[in-house]
Residue, then its C-alpha position, 0 to 999 in steps of 0.5 A: m499499500k502507497n505511504y503518506d506524508v500524514i496519516i490522521i487516526g479517525g475521520g472525526i469533524n477536527g481530524l477531517t480539518t486538519a486533513c483538509y488543510l495539508q491536502k489542500a496544501g500540497l501534502s499526500v494525506g490518508v484518513f483511517e477511521a473504524r466506523g465505517q463513515c465518518g464524523a463520529h460525534c457529528d451524527t445525523i440519523e433516523l432513530g424511528r420513524p422514517g424522516f425523523l433526522f436527530n442529531t445524537h451529539a453535536t446539534w448545535l454548530v459553529p463552524a461559522m466562527s471557524p478560519p475554516m469556513a472560508d479557507l475550505e470553501l465549506e459552503k461550496f462543498n454544500l453546508e447551508l447553515l440555517g438558524t433562528d433570530v433568537i438564539f437563545a431562550m430560557p422559560h420560567a416557572d413563572g409564565t416569564n421568558t428570557v430570550q437572547a437575539l440576534d437584534p441586540g434591540i430584542t436582548m435589550a428589552s428581554i433583560a430591562r423587564h427584568s431589570e432595569k440596572d442590569a439592562a443599563l448594565l448590558g448597555r454599558i457593555m455593550e458600549f465598551g464592546m464596540m469601543h474594543m471590538q477589533e482588540a475583543l475579536e483578535i482576543n477571543g479569535q488567538m483563544q480559540y485558533s492558537r497556542p495558549t500562551m501568557a502573553l495571550a493571559e496578560r492581553i485577556a487581562k488587560l481588556n477585562d481589567g478595561l471592561c470590570k472600570h466601565l462597568g463599575l465592578p469591585i474586581d480587577g482583570d487578574d481577579v476575573m482570569r482566577m474566578t469561578g463563573f458563578e462569582l462574577l454573574e453575583l458580581v455583574y447582575e442582580s436579575e437570577k433570571v438575568r444571570l442565568v442566561p449567560g450561566t447555563l451557556g457555559e455549560y452548553t461549552g462544556q466548560w462549567p462556571l462551577n471551575r475556576r478559570v471560566a471567569p473570562t469566558v463567563l464575563g464573555l456571555c454577560g455581554m450577550n452578543p450575537m453568536a454563531v449558532h446555526t444548525a445545518k439543511g438536513g442535519s449536522h452531519a452536513l457538517n461532515h460531508a463537506l468536510v468530506r468532500c473538501f477532503v475527496k476533491h483535493g486529492g485525500e484519500i479515506w479508509t474506512t472500516c480501517p481500525v488502527s491498532k498501533i502507531i509504529v515508533e522508530n528511534g524515538r519517532a513516530v513512522g507510520i500505523k498497523l491497521s488491527e487484525d479487523a480491518l478492511m486490510p488486515g495488519e497492514e502496515i502505512r507509512a507516513k513521515n507525521i502521523v496525526s490522532n484523531l482519537t482522544l488522549t487516553p487510547t492515543f497512548t496507551k492502547l495504540l503506543g503502549e508502555e513499552v514506548i511511552g514509559p510508566d510514568w506517562m502510562r500512569r498519568i494518561k490514564y488517570f486523564n480525567y473523562d467525568d465531566p460533562q456527559l450528557l443523558g440525550m433525549y429524541y423526540a418525533m412530534k406531531d408540531a413544534p411545542v408552544f411555551k407557556s411563557a410565549e404568551y409574556d413574550p412570542a419571542i422564545q417561539r422564534c429559538w430553536v436552542g435554549y435551557f430550562g429548569p432552573d429558578s436561580i444561579d444556586d440552583v445550576r451551582n448546586a446541580q454542578s456540585q452534585v454532578m461532579a460527586g456521582i450524585m444526580p440532582t433531584q431538580t431536573m434542568g437541562g438544554w433543548f434544541n427544536p432544530t425543525l424551526a430553522d431546518p423543517s428539513q429534519a422532519p416530514a411536512g408539518h413535524h418536528v423533532v424536539s431534543t433535550w438533554i441532562t448534565v449527568p454524572p458518568s457513574p451515578r451512584k446516588w439520585g434522590n434516596k436511591t442507590l445506583n450502580g455507577w457505570s451500569s446503571w445505563r444498563e439497568g433502566f436509569g436513563e429512562a427514568l431520567a428521561d421522564t423527569m425531563d419529559d415531566l418538566y418539558e409539560k410544565m413549561a409547554p402544555g400538551f408537549k407530551d401529547l405531540i410526542i410520537e416517539r421517543h429516544i435516548n442516548t446515555p453516556m454509555d451509547q456514545e462511547n459504545s458508539n465512538p470508544s474514543a469519548v470514553r465515558g461517553n465525553m463530549i469534548g475529548g476530555s473534561a475541561i477541569p482547570e488542570q485539564a485545560g488552556e495551557n495544561r490542556p490535556l496534560p502538562g508535557v504532553c504536548v511541546n512547542g505548540a498545542s498538538r505536538t507531542f513529546i513523541p517526535g512525528l506524532y501530532l494530536s487532533n482531539s483533547i487538546h486545546p480548546f477542546g474538541a468541537t464544531h469550532l473545528a479549532s482543534g483540527y486547524i490548530a494541529a493543521v497550523e502546526l504541521a505545515e508550518d513543521l512541514g514547510c507548506r503553511n504559507q499558502s494564499w488561500w489559508i488567510s481567513q480571520p476566525f469570526e470573519w465568516f460570521m460578520g461577513n456572513l451575519g446577514n445572509i444565513p436563512l433564519n426562522a425557516g420552520v417557524a410558525d405564521k403566527w410567531k413570525v414578526 
């Protein structure tokens, strides 16, 4: 079999991003994927009745903020992003709601109904953002799409210091760098209903506000700016298809049903791979100048390399890499129609939103729930996120119907739920997921009376199901390993694993595009960073087409993305 300049192990979206850039830059790249198709964790499938498409992992897509959107011309390869004009919403138990929209005026009006003081403060945040927009965009872009450095941390602290002074907060930029997200929220906003918007959005990103060093992200969310949050026509898998088409168009080769059993190391350098005995080409060895693993950290080093290569100390450290949060239990519903929230009487804008969160009444509720989950206890107060993607893309369900999904953050090995003792990881085999899903149905019914009557069928997806579908997602982890402080930023994935950058490992010739900074997601940042560093090392980074900056495509196309295609006429304005 032919050899390559670069071999990518695993055809997930970040591995494909790396592959696309390097192939387009003139290298020969081979992708070896264990499954029959690429794109684990970015699937769109029919779980039951024909025509109802469910995004069983990545649901909200954020590639619009990424350089690959323009550099790789993903629109040209049939990635059509769709959205709603209200981008996030929270219905509350008292019949009110809070909405965040592309139009800042709608957001401001929603906040003002809860607190004039908070609306005034939001206005000052927006004012500061306008004065420092270029600096903020550059910093946010570097936070996502380049290696973390102390110089960048100083730049972040300086910008946040200016914002804190502008708002009259009793903290400075260095304080923000050390704080939890919840500490920050209690200083910024007075209304619990307002605090909950950035507080729960942090949970969506996989960066829990409970953790320290998350406050800079939460402070950014406090500005309630337009976000690059979309679905895609036909579902999330369209992102995967666009990357595959781009890669193949430029001459790349994908080998499916080809699980890798070993990374070949000679004289201390990664030089190739060996396929497993149940692969399409059993036991085949393929050579390359460089290897990129898009598997997560632990399987890459403990299974594909092993102690004989990395030594007992690294084996032990990597074995204990944390995957335990965040994990999700997902529920997927085929619906007769779109649910109508009770709070639509208060503000009908919520019916033009396809992404939201409900359940908590205060930041303390969220903090307590996250603390319990981290302790292996399933909270008795149900809360979580909801999606109704057919409000943006009607093609994901038969005509006149809708699909809805919800999720709950869960401990992967739950030990307790109320007065009931659970059996850890095995609990997912014992019906715990169905019982927990019932509580989410009850919550949705409370917030949108008649919800249960609209359900045609329901499916669930547990952390165990996620791991079974994608064994690299240990414990079903959704971002390549927990983004806890000791595994975030310059520490990601673990100190010393990556050297002289964010993707170059301590084994020459071996790079990572998963488990690295910032974390695995549809922003494609991990794949982009790996592509940049490998292209620099191979002397092919300087390309006339490789020029897009973070947020550039989104800012230039904000008014061109179709909105509200599946929203009923009665709710449109």
